[in-house]
C-alpha positions as CSV (number, residue, x, y, z in Angstrom):
1,X,0.0,0.0,0.0
2,X,1.3,3.4,-1.0
3,X,0.2,6.0,1.6
4,X,0.7,9.8,1.7
5,X,-0.1,11.7,4.8
6,X,-0.2,15.4,5.7
7,X,-1.3,17.1,8.9
8,X,-1.8,20.6,10.4
9,X,-2.4,21.3,14.0
10,X,-2.3,24.8,15.6
11,X,-4.2,27.2,17.8
12,X,-4.7,31.0,17.4
13,X,-6.7,33.8,18.7
14,X,-9.4,35.8,16.8
15,X,-10.7,39.1,18.0
16,X,-14.4,38.2,17.7
17,X,-17.0,36.5,19.9
18,X,-17.3,32.8,19.9
19,X,-20.7,32.8,18.2
20,X,-19.3,34.7,15.2
21,X,-16.3,32.5,15.0
22,X,-18.3,29.3,15.2
23,X,-20.7,30.5,12.5
24,X,-17.7,31.2,10.2
25,X,-16.1,27.8,10.6
26,X,-19.4,26.0,10.5
27,X,-20.1,27.4,7.0
28,X,-18.1,25.1,4.6
29,X,-18.5,27.7,1.8
30,X,-16.0,29.8,3.7
31,X,-13.3,27.1,3.0
32,X,-13.9,27.4,-0.7
33,X,-13.9,31.2,-0.5
34,X,-10.9,31.8,1.7
35,X,-8.6,28.8,1.3
36,X,-6.4,28.6,-1.7
37,X,-6.3,25.3,-3.6
38,X,-10.0,24.4,-2.9
39,X,-11.4,24.1,-6.4
40,X,-14.9,23.2,-5.4
41,X,-17.0,22.2,-2.4
42,X,-20.5,20.8,-2.9
43,X,-22.9,19.9,-0.2
44,X,-25.3,17.2,-1.4
45,X,-28.9,16.6,-0.3
46,X,-27.7,14.0,2.3
47,X,-25.5,16.6,4.0
48,X,-22.3,15.0,2.6
49,X,-19.6,17.5,1.5
50,X,-17.6,16.8,-1.7
51,X,-14.3,18.7,-1.8
52,X,-12.0,19.0,-4.8
53,X,-8.6,20.1,-3.8
54,X,-5.5,21.0,-5.8
55,X,-2.0,20.9,-4.3
56,X,1.4,21.5,-5.9
57,X,3.9,18.7,-5.0
58,X,7.6,19.0,-6.2
59,X,8.7,16.2,-8.5
60,X,5.1,15.0,-8.9
61,X,3.5,18.4,-9.9
62,X,-0.1,19.4,-9.4
63,X,-2.3,16.9,-7.8
64,X,-6.1,17.2,-7.9
65,X,-8.0,15.0,-5.5
66,X,-11.6,14.6,-4.4
67,X,-12.6,14.1,-0.7
68,X,-16.0,13.1,0.6
69,X,-16.8,14.2,4.1
70,X,-19.7,13.8,6.5
71,X,-20.4,15.8,9.6
72,X,-19.0,14.5,12.8
73,X,-19.4,16.1,16.2
74,X,-21.1,19.4,16.1
75,X,-21.4,21.3,19.5
76,X,-21.1,24.9,20.5
77,X,-17.3,24.4,21.2
78,X,-16.4,21.7,18.6
79,X,-17.0,21.3,14.9
80,X,-15.8,18.3,12.9
81,X,-16.0,16.8,9.5
82,X,-14.8,13.2,8.8
83,X,-14.1,11.0,5.8
84,X,-17.2,9.2,4.6
85,X,-17.3,5.8,6.3
86,X,-17.2,4.0,2.9
87,X,-14.1,5.9,1.7
88,X,-11.0,3.8,0.9
89,X,-8.6,6.1,-0.8
90,X,-8.9,9.9,0.0
91,X,-9.3,10.8,3.6
92,X,-9.7,14.4,4.9
93,X,-10.6,15.2,8.5
94,X,-10.7,18.5,10.1
95,X,-11.8,19.8,13.5
96,X,-12.2,23.2,15.1
97,X,-12.3,23.6,18.9
98,X,-13.4,27.0,20.2
99,X,-12.8,28.6,23.6
100,X,-14.2,32.0,24.6
101,X,-11.5,34.2,26.2
102,X,-13.7,37.2,26.7
103,X,-16.7,38.9,25.0
104,X,-14.7,39.6,21.9
105,X,-11.9,37.1,21.9
106,X,-11.9,33.4,20.9
107,X,-9.1,30.8,20.9
108,X,-9.4,28.5,18.0
109,X,-7.7,25.1,17.8
110,X,-7.6,24.0,14.1
111,X,-6.6,20.5,13.1
112,X,-6.6,18.9,9.7
113,X,-5.3,15.5,8.5
114,X,-5.1,14.4,4.9
115,X,-4.3,10.8,3.8
116,X,-4.1,9.3,0.3
117,X,-4.0,5.5,0.0
118,X,-3.3,3.6,-3.2
119,X,-2.5,0.0,-3.9
120,X,0.6,1.1,-6.0
121,X,2.4,4.4,-6.2
122,X,1.6,4.8,-9.9
123,X,-2.1,4.6,-9.0
124,X,-1.6,8.1,-7.4
125,X,0.7,9.6,-10.0
126,X,3.1,8.1,-12.5
127,X,6.1,9.8,-10.8
128,X,5.0,9.0,-7.2
129,X,7.1,5.9,-7.0
130,X,10.2,7.8,-7.9
131,X,9.5,10.6,-5.4
132,X,8.5,8.2,-2.6
133,X,6.0,8.3,0.2
134,X,8.2,10.4,2.6
135,X,9.1,13.1,0.1
136,X,5.5,13.5,-1.1
137,X,4.2,13.4,2.5
138,X,6.6,16.1,3.6
139,X,5.8,18.3,0.6
140,X,2.1,17.8,0.9
141,X,2.3,18.8,4.6
142,X,4.1,22.0,3.5
143,X,1.4,22.7,0.9
144,X,-1.5,21.9,3.3
145,X,0.2,24.1,6.0
146,X,0.5,27.0,3.6
147,X,-3.1,26.6,2.4
148,X,-4.4,26.6,6.0
149,X,-2.2,29.5,7.2
150,X,-3.6,31.7,4.3
151,X,-7.1,30.5,5.3
152,X,-6.6,31.4,8.9
153,X,-5.2,34.9,8.0
154,X,-8.2,35.5,5.8
155,X,-10.6,34.2,8.4
156,X,-9.1,36.6,11.0
157,X,-9.4,39.5,8.6
158,X,-13.0,38.6,7.8
159,X,-14.1,38.1,11.4
160,X,-12.1,41.0,12.9
161,X,-13.0,43.7,10.4
162,X,-16.5,42.4,9.9
């Protein structure tokens, strides 16, 4: 099995109340609008989200993958989307934990994990075997991290300037 993994895990503060921050992160359309590399997000009639994501990976080039997510835990302080239970190749999971610091300050803990599984490297990309799992995973982590950092900066700007 050829497996590529990327992860992001960080916390940050937003100068906005917890209700506004929760509303922003609960709206998956904001991911499409504010995160680079998200080509499309479609929510179907069953509440399943279909994400099409493009990432640049050295040696391999641009990779376009589709992820299917279903809602996980959804409380006032925690939002989560998980890979569809029947998924076997493209896994995307993200969660957002929110902690109110004051009337107008919220601590956000954002976590995202991406995993691509294929029987053989060439099933992912014809150059994947040459690049190897470790190199592609490292580069994909860099790409995912950059995408999320841009998203976080744009989210802060949107929420803090209103």
